[in-house]
Every structure is written in C-alpha cells, then in structure tokens.
C-alpha positions as CSV (number, residue, x, y, z in Angstrom):
1,M,111.3,72.8,131.2
2,K,112.3,76.3,130.2
3,L,112.0,78.7,127.3
4,H,114.9,80.9,126.6
5,C,113.6,84.1,124.9
6,W,116.5,85.1,122.6
7,G,114.6,87.2,120.3
8,G,111.2,88.2,118.9
9,V,109.7,89.2,122.3
10,S,108.8,92.8,123.3
11,E,109.6,93.5,119.5
12,Q,108.9,92.4,115.9
13,G,111.7,90.8,114.2
14,R,114.6,88.2,115.1
15,S,112.2,85.4,116.3
16,C,114.4,82.9,118.2
17,F,113.6,80.7,121.3
18,L,115.2,77.7,122.8
19,L,113.2,75.0,124.6
20,Q,115.1,73.1,127.1
21,E,114.1,70.1,128.8
22,G,117.0,68.6,130.9
23,N,119.7,68.2,128.5
24,C,117.5,68.3,125.3
25,L,117.7,71.6,123.6
26,I,115.6,72.4,120.7
27,L,115.8,75.9,118.9
28,L,112.7,77.6,117.6
29,D,113.4,79.8,114.5
30,C,116.6,81.8,114.2
31,G,115.8,85.3,112.5
32,V,117.3,88.8,112.1
33,K,115.6,92.2,112.8
34,R,116.3,94.4,109.8
35,T,117.5,97.5,111.2
36,F,120.3,99.9,109.8
37,T,122.6,102.2,111.7
38,A,125.7,104.1,110.5
39,S,127.9,101.4,112.0
40,E,125.9,98.1,111.6
41,A,123.2,96.3,109.8
42,G,120.6,93.9,111.8
43,E,120.0,92.9,115.1
44,Y,120.6,89.2,115.8
45,P,119.4,86.8,118.6
46,H,120.7,87.3,122.0
47,W,121.9,83.7,122.5
48,E,124.2,81.9,125.0
49,V,126.9,80.2,122.8
50,N,127.3,77.6,125.4
51,L,123.8,76.5,125.0
52,L,123.5,77.0,121.3
53,N,126.4,74.3,121.0
54,G,124.3,71.7,122.6
55,I,121.2,72.1,120.5
56,E,119.8,68.7,119.2
57,A,118.0,70.5,116.3
58,T,116.1,73.7,115.0
59,L,112.5,73.9,114.1
60,L,112.1,76.6,111.4
61,S,108.5,77.9,110.8
62,H,109.1,79.5,107.6
63,A,111.5,81.5,105.6
64,H,111.1,85.1,106.2
65,E,114.2,86.9,107.4
66,D,112.8,87.7,110.8
67,H,112.5,83.9,111.4
68,C,115.5,82.2,109.4
69,G,118.1,85.2,108.6
70,A,120.5,84.4,111.5
71,L,120.4,80.6,110.7
72,P,123.7,80.8,108.5
73,L,125.4,82.2,111.8
74,L,125.1,78.5,113.2
75,S,127.1,77.2,110.2
76,K,129.6,80.0,110.6
77,L,130.1,78.8,114.3
78,G,130.3,75.3,113.0
79,I,127.0,74.0,114.4
80,R,125.5,71.7,112.0
81,R,122.4,70.0,113.8
82,P,119.4,69.2,111.6
83,I,117.0,72.2,110.8
84,Y,113.3,70.6,110.4
85,T,110.9,72.6,108.2
86,H,108.3,72.1,105.5
87,H,109.8,71.1,102.0
88,W,108.3,74.1,100.5
89,V,110.3,76.2,103.0
90,V,113.7,74.5,102.0
91,P,114.6,76.3,98.8
92,E,113.2,79.9,100.3
93,V,115.8,79.8,103.0
94,A,118.5,80.4,100.6
95,K,116.6,83.1,98.7
96,S,115.8,84.8,101.9
97,C,119.4,84.7,103.4
98,T,120.9,85.9,100.2
99,A,118.5,88.7,99.9
100,W,119.4,89.8,103.3
101,L,123.1,89.6,102.6
102,Q,122.4,91.8,99.5
103,A,120.5,94.3,101.6
104,I,123.5,94.6,104.1
105,D,125.9,94.7,101.0
106,N,123.8,97.7,99.4
107,A,123.9,99.7,102.7
108,G,127.7,99.3,102.7
109,H,128.1,97.1,105.9
110,K,130.0,94.0,106.5
111,K,128.2,90.8,105.9
112,P,127.8,88.7,109.0
113,Y,128.2,85.4,107.0
114,Q,129.0,84.2,103.6
115,T,127.3,82.4,100.7
116,E,128.7,79.2,101.8
117,D,127.3,79.5,105.2
118,I,123.9,79.7,103.8
119,L,124.5,76.7,101.3
120,S,125.7,74.4,104.2
121,L,122.6,74.6,106.2
122,P,121.5,71.1,107.1
123,L,117.9,71.7,106.2
124,C,115.5,68.4,106.5
125,A,112.3,68.7,104.8
126,V,109.1,67.4,106.6
127,G,105.5,67.3,105.3
128,F,102.4,68.5,107.2
129,G,101.2,66.1,109.5
130,E,104.5,64.2,109.8
131,K,106.3,63.2,113.1
132,V,109.7,64.5,114.0
133,E,111.3,62.8,117.1
134,I,114.1,64.7,118.8
135,K,115.5,62.5,122.0
136,E,112.0,62.3,124.1
137,S,110.2,64.8,122.0
138,E,107.7,64.2,119.6
139,I,106.8,66.9,117.2
140,Y,104.3,67.5,114.4
141,L,104.3,70.2,111.7
142,N,100.9,71.7,110.7
143,S,99.9,74.3,108.1
144,S,99.8,77.9,109.7
145,G,98.4,79.6,106.7
146,H,101.0,82.5,106.8
147,V,102.7,81.8,103.6
148,P,103.1,78.6,101.6
149,G,104.9,75.9,103.7
150,S,104.5,77.8,107.0
151,A,104.2,75.8,109.9
152,W,103.0,75.8,113.5
153,F,104.6,73.1,115.8
154,D,102.8,70.8,118.1
155,I,105.6,69.6,120.5
156,A,105.0,66.9,123.1
157,V,107.7,66.2,125.7
158,K,107.5,64.1,129.1
159,G,103.8,64.4,129.2
160,K,103.7,68.3,128.4
161,R,102.3,69.7,125.3
162,I,103.7,73.2,123.7
163,I,102.4,74.7,121.0
164,Y,104.8,77.2,119.0
165,T,102.4,79.1,116.5
166,G,105.2,80.6,114.3
167,D,103.4,83.3,112.4
168,W,100.0,82.2,111.7
169,C,96.8,83.4,109.8
170,P,93.3,82.1,110.4
171,S,91.7,83.7,107.2
172,S,94.0,82.6,104.1
173,L,92.7,83.0,100.6
174,L,94.9,80.2,99.7
175,F,95.0,77.8,102.6
176,P,92.3,76.3,105.1
177,H,91.5,77.6,108.3
178,V,94.0,76.9,111.2
179,Q,92.5,74.9,114.0
180,F,94.2,74.8,117.4
181,S,92.6,72.5,120.1
182,G,93.2,70.0,123.0
183,H,94.9,70.2,126.2
184,T,98.1,72.5,126.1
185,D,100.6,73.5,128.8
186,A,102.2,76.5,127.1
187,I,101.7,78.3,123.9
188,V,104.4,80.6,122.3
189,L,101.9,83.0,120.3
190,D,102.2,85.3,117.5
191,A,100.4,88.2,118.6
192,A,101.6,90.8,115.7
193,Y,98.5,92.9,115.9
194,G,98.1,93.3,119.4
195,V,94.7,94.3,120.5
196,A,93.7,95.3,117.1
197,V,90.9,93.7,115.2
198,V,91.7,93.3,111.7
199,R,88.6,92.9,109.5
200,Q,89.9,91.3,106.3
201,N,86.8,92.0,104.1
202,N,87.3,95.7,104.8
203,I,90.7,95.4,103.7
204,Y,89.5,93.8,100.4
205,E,87.0,96.3,100.0
206,Q,89.4,99.2,100.4
207,L,92.1,97.8,98.2
208,L,89.7,97.0,95.3
209,G,88.0,100.6,95.7
210,T,91.4,102.3,95.8
211,I,92.7,100.4,92.8
212,T,89.7,101.0,90.9
213,A,89.5,104.8,91.6
214,T,93.2,105.2,90.7
215,V,93.0,103.5,87.3
216,S,89.6,105.2,86.5
217,N,91.4,108.6,86.8
218,G,94.0,107.4,84.4
219,G,96.6,106.3,87.2
220,S,98.8,103.4,88.1
221,V,98.8,101.4,91.3
222,L,102.3,100.0,92.7
223,L,102.0,97.3,95.3
224,P,105.3,96.5,96.9
225,V,104.9,93.0,98.3
226,P,106.8,90.1,99.4
227,R,107.9,87.5,96.9
228,V,105.9,84.8,98.8
229,G,102.7,85.1,100.7
230,R,100.4,87.8,100.7
231,S,101.6,88.7,97.0
232,Q,99.9,85.6,95.7
233,E,96.7,86.1,97.8
234,I,96.5,89.6,96.5
235,L,96.4,88.2,92.9
236,V,93.5,85.8,94.0
237,L,91.5,88.7,95.2
238,L,92.3,90.7,92.1
239,N,91.4,87.7,89.7
240,R,88.2,87.1,91.8
241,E,86.9,90.7,92.2
242,L,88.6,93.3,90.2
243,V,86.3,94.6,87.4
244,A,88.5,97.2,85.7
245,E,90.0,96.3,82.5
246,V,93.7,97.1,83.2
247,P,97.0,95.1,82.8
248,I,98.4,93.7,85.9
249,Y,102.1,93.4,85.8
250,V,103.8,90.9,88.2
251,E,107.4,90.5,88.9
252,A,108.7,87.3,87.8
253,P,109.5,85.7,91.2
254,I,105.9,86.0,92.4
255,L,104.4,84.3,89.5
256,E,107.0,81.7,89.7
257,S,105.9,80.9,93.2
258,L,102.5,80.7,92.3
259,R,103.2,78.2,89.3
260,N,105.1,76.1,92.0
261,L,102.0,75.9,94.1
262,L,100.3,74.2,91.2
263,R,103.1,71.9,90.6
264,D,102.8,70.7,94.2
265,Q,99.1,71.1,95.2
266,E,98.6,68.2,97.5
267,S,101.5,68.9,100.0
268,S,101.1,72.5,99.9
269,G,97.4,72.2,101.2
270,M,96.2,75.0,98.9
271,K,92.4,75.2,98.6
272,C,91.9,77.0,95.4
273,P,94.0,75.3,92.6
274,G,91.4,76.4,89.8
275,E,91.7,80.0,90.8
276,I,95.7,79.9,90.5
277,I,95.4,78.3,87.0
278,N,93.1,81.2,85.9
279,I,95.7,83.6,87.1
280,V,98.6,82.1,85.4
281,Y,96.8,82.0,82.1
282,N,95.0,85.2,82.6
283,E,96.0,87.3,79.6
284,K,95.7,90.5,81.7
285,V,98.4,89.2,84.0
286,K,101.7,90.0,82.5
287,E,105.2,89.0,83.9
288,F,108.1,91.4,84.1
289,H,111.7,90.8,85.1
290,R,112.9,94.5,84.9
291,P,110.6,97.5,85.3
292,L,111.9,98.7,81.7
293,E,110.2,95.5,80.3
294,M,106.6,97.2,81.1
295,G,107.3,100.3,79.0
296,Q,105.5,103.7,80.1
297,K,102.1,102.5,80.8
298,E,99.6,105.0,81.8
299,R,97.2,102.6,83.6
300,A,98.5,99.5,85.3
301,I,98.5,97.5,88.5
302,I,102.1,96.5,89.4
303,L,103.1,93.7,92.1
304,A,106.9,94.1,92.7
305,T,109.0,92.3,95.2
306,D,110.3,93.4,98.4
307,A,107.5,94.7,100.9
308,M,109.8,97.3,102.4
309,G,110.5,99.0,99.0
310,S,114.2,98.0,99.1
311,S,114.8,95.9,96.1
312,D,116.3,97.7,93.1
313,A,113.2,97.0,91.0
314,T,110.8,98.4,93.5
315,K,113.0,101.5,94.3
316,E,113.1,102.3,90.5
317,L,109.3,101.9,90.4
318,I,108.6,104.2,93.5
319,D,110.8,106.7,92.0
320,Y,109.2,106.6,88.6
321,L,105.5,106.4,89.7
322,G,105.9,108.5,92.7
323,T,106.3,111.6,90.6
324,S,102.6,111.8,89.5
325,E,99.7,112.6,91.4
326,K,97.4,110.2,89.5
327,N,99.3,107.1,90.9
328,T,99.0,105.1,94.1
329,I,101.5,103.4,96.3
330,I,99.8,100.8,98.4
331,F,101.8,99.2,101.3
332,T,100.0,96.0,103.0
333,G,102.2,95.1,105.9
334,F,104.8,96.1,108.4
335,L,107.6,98.5,107.5
336,Y,110.9,98.3,109.4
337,E,112.1,102.0,110.2
338,G,114.8,103.3,107.9
339,T,113.5,101.2,104.7
340,K,112.6,103.3,101.6
341,G,108.9,102.1,102.1
342,E,108.7,103.5,105.7
343,Q,110.3,106.8,104.3
344,V,107.8,107.0,101.5
345,L,104.9,106.2,103.8
346,K,106.0,108.8,106.4
347,G,106.4,111.5,103.7
348,T,109.9,112.0,104.4
349,L,111.3,111.2,100.8
350,D,111.6,114.1,98.6
351,G,109.7,114.1,95.1
352,I,106.8,111.8,96.0
353,K,103.6,113.1,94.7
354,A,101.6,109.9,94.4
355,R,98.9,109.2,96.9
356,V,100.5,106.6,99.6
357,I,98.4,104.6,102.0
358,M,98.9,101.5,104.1
359,L,96.2,98.8,104.2
360,T,97.3,96.1,106.6
361,W,96.7,92.8,104.6
362,K,95.9,90.2,107.6
363,V,98.6,87.6,107.6
364,H,98.6,87.1,111.4
365,P,95.9,86.7,114.0
366,D,94.0,89.7,115.6
367,R,92.7,89.9,119.0
368,K,89.4,88.1,118.3
369,D,91.2,85.3,116.6
370,I,93.6,84.9,119.8
371,E,90.5,85.0,122.1
372,D,88.6,82.2,119.6
373,M,91.9,80.0,119.7
374,L,92.4,80.2,123.4
375,G,88.7,79.2,123.9
376,R,89.2,76.0,122.1
377,I,92.3,75.2,124.0
378,K,92.0,72.6,127.1
379,G,93.9,73.2,130.4
380,D,95.4,76.5,131.7
381,P,98.3,77.1,129.6
382,A,101.0,79.9,129.9
383,V,100.8,82.0,126.9
384,I,104.0,83.8,125.8
385,I,103.1,86.7,123.6
386,T,105.6,87.3,121.0
387,H,105.9,89.0,117.5
388,V,104.9,92.6,118.8
389,A,106.2,95.6,120.3
390,R,106.3,95.5,124.2
391,E,103.6,98.4,124.6
392,K,101.2,96.6,122.3
393,G,101.8,93.2,123.9
394,M,101.3,94.7,127.4
395,E,98.0,95.7,126.4
396,L,97.1,92.6,124.9
397,A,98.3,90.6,128.1
398,R,96.2,92.9,130.3
399,L,93.1,92.1,128.4
400,L,93.7,88.3,128.4
401,R,94.5,88.3,132.1
402,Q,91.1,89.8,132.8
403,K,89.8,86.7,131.1
404,G,91.8,84.3,133.3
405,V,94.6,83.8,130.8
406,K,98.4,83.4,132.0
407,A,99.6,85.7,129.8
408,I,103.4,86.6,129.6
409,V,105.2,89.4,127.8
410,P,109.1,88.6,128.3
411,H,112.1,90.5,127.8
412,I,114.8,89.7,125.5
413,G,117.0,87.2,127.5
414,E,114.5,86.3,129.8
415,I,114.1,82.5,130.8
416,I,110.5,81.2,131.4
417,N,110.0,78.1,133.5
418,L,107.1,76.1,131.8
C-alpha cells in the first residue's frame, strides 16, 4: 500500500493524496493553493496523469478551495469517477470552485477550467456513519467539526486501517467533539498549527474584549470570514456572550448557511439548534447583500465573506472602514500571501488607519489535541503530517518522535510505503 503525496505536504494548500493498494487507486481531496504571480494564478497538485486516469473514486473531505479547487480539472481531463462527500458539501463545491474562477478572472489570468467542468462533477452524497465500498475498501465518513459537512475518513483495506483526518477541529461550538480511537496503521494528519497550543477560550475573550472596546469608543469592527464555518461559530459566540448593544451586520450568504443548518439539523450533527434559532430571529442581526445597504453606521459589527479580504464587498468595506482610527479589522485565520487581507495585516496597504489584528479562531487541532488523539490510537501507526509549512511540520515531527511516534513530513511528489 502506497500514499502518493501530490499536494498539501510541507505546505498549506492544494491538499491531494492518492492511496494505492494494488490496482485500486483512491484520490483523497484535490485542492488548489491560492497564489498569484505576474504570469499565473494558483498552484495545483503534482499528479501523475497515468495514475490519475486509473482512479476508482475520490473522497472529498469538504469544499474549501484548498481541498476541492482542482476537482474540475478532472472533468476537463475526461475523468468522471464518483466523488464521495457529505451531502452538505455537495452544493458548496460549485460555489467554492466558481469563487476561485472569479478570483482568477479578477486578477486578469486565464481560467484553468470552465463552469461546465464544475457542473459536470459526479458528486455522490453520503451521510455521516454511512459506508462506501470501493473495490476491496470499506470507507466510513465521520464529522470532523471543521465546517458543516466536513468529514474524516475511516478507510479499511486488506486488513489495514488508514485514517484520513481532512481538516478537523476538536473544539467546535457547532458540532460534537471529534473522537479517534482503535487500532490504526496510518494517519494522514491535519497539523495546521504545528507545535502551537491554541487556547480557544482565550481567543473568545480577546475577540469579545476587542469588539467591546472598539464599539465603546464609537467605532465599528469588520470581520472578514469564510462563508461557511467559523463565520457561523463567531455568530454563536456573539449571541452567547456579547453584552454591547450594537447592530451586527451579516452578509447574506453567511446567514443563508445558518438557516440551512436549521433545515437539516439531524444529518448535520449540530449540537445547538436553539442558539441558531435565536441568531436567525435576533433583531440585532441584520442581513445585507451589498455594503451600501448598511448606510454609514458609526457603531456596528460587520461579518463579510471572504476571509482573505478578496471579495468585492470585503474590499469595499476595508477601504471604507480602514480610513478611521476608531475602527478595528479582525482577521481570524490563515491569509495567503498577496491577498488584500495579508497586505492589510502586514501594513503594506496605503490609507489604512484602523487597528488591524489577527486572532486565530481555532478550526484545526493544535499540538495538545494531536497528542491526545495519538494517545487514544492503538498500534504503531505511521503519522503523515500535512497541511502545514515544512519548518513547522518538522518541528512537530521532532517532538512526536521523542514520544515514539513514527512521524513523517513528506515532500511534494514523495511516495510513502504504508
């Protein structure tokens, strides 16, 4: 059994792996890395086309572009094998890939695929706990807590067990705690935070404190956030804990995703439906489609889509709110180099007078979570560290090896014998 590392190792972005057992080939995610140069946009998996043509199916963990953004290239190549994912993820794939095409178009680059390649993807909806059989493999999808519908895969083939974690979060406000256990032969592990310990309660306190201080001084707070995931979790926190009486403006796609959770409570695995109802019907929470609809508010909290600050609405809000020292712009996760968000955070964008801070909202496991997870696993599995820059991955690997773990930090294109 072999694992071909085509992306997502020694880097953050373009997650893509091929699991090979004899002539059975299963693709695990197929993403793009958001990078822009003068000549091209995006970095895609380093796949071998002769192997790619032989895949039986793809397992898609969730619909963030770094996990799904290269899938339409399979359609373009004429590869139409089933793509298994949670039914919550199915409609999100087209939205994510379309948004990526729009970002490429805005940057003036040639599109790598077309809308018809996205629409022709053979997506197959699967529920949590359901079994997928691919040749001699048995695979189960389980909630990973990263975003609604995100999954980790439990793969059994010829007496061996492989865990593919995808992106997973052990401390979600929306979903139950992720549990890994049992005998395992290999783990393809999301280790996005490296050796860092991210204390989520401290992030909650800092976020609430920053918001309260800003609005108390007559300012507004802008939170550029993903359309699905931590945007909804932040709303849950604000609904629970925010004392300040100030309107919360939320871009329409974020609230629509929240309403969808209510429509499908049972299969989503959500643990706090009552709180979601409170948010949807809270008079302080106001939906907007375009920034102009909000008017010129002196004090407000604004959640706008695109965590990178790259969408038209978020760019407009950064340009408008960034001119006042009273305001605060809060980024809550990883920013790709060259995005407007990264430029704002680094202070390289002219005209920004607002306070700009980064508060990493926990959507991945930290070092302690990984150690706890491995402590519950039986056997002596190979642990393939992914979703993190090489230097940070090596630092984590050294620490785990001291504890007797067979930790591996592959290079792009490396083949690991499992």
